[in-house]
Steps between C-alpha positions, in 0.01 A plus 500: 500500500791732567640434153158572349491833685820598321368422153441784258128425500488624861720804440195728497485478881840662546828381648542249780666689785647309796724572798829317432577457873179431691558528875152411625233248416273781385753621243557144376124457460481832314773373265294191424184703444693735268457239226120543504327724248338708775832580668663583169222741410542664842881540474466846352330624816757371753673765708809314630662359185864604533621152600282302256644341188330408175490125426550432129587130513504215749736204517406193304264281701392141460164487327222317676219353292301312759 
């Protein structure tokens, strides 16, 4: 699902912005939710974005078909 969020078909929702060094469980959860369409659409309205980075690709993952 994360790979699908990075596809060009989903580019209309904006970039995926995550904190590269999450220190709390809340920040880690926010990083996970950043891959959702709703969070991506909301990224333009975030106030504290100086430490966020744009995710353009993820490491290759084993595909699961079951």
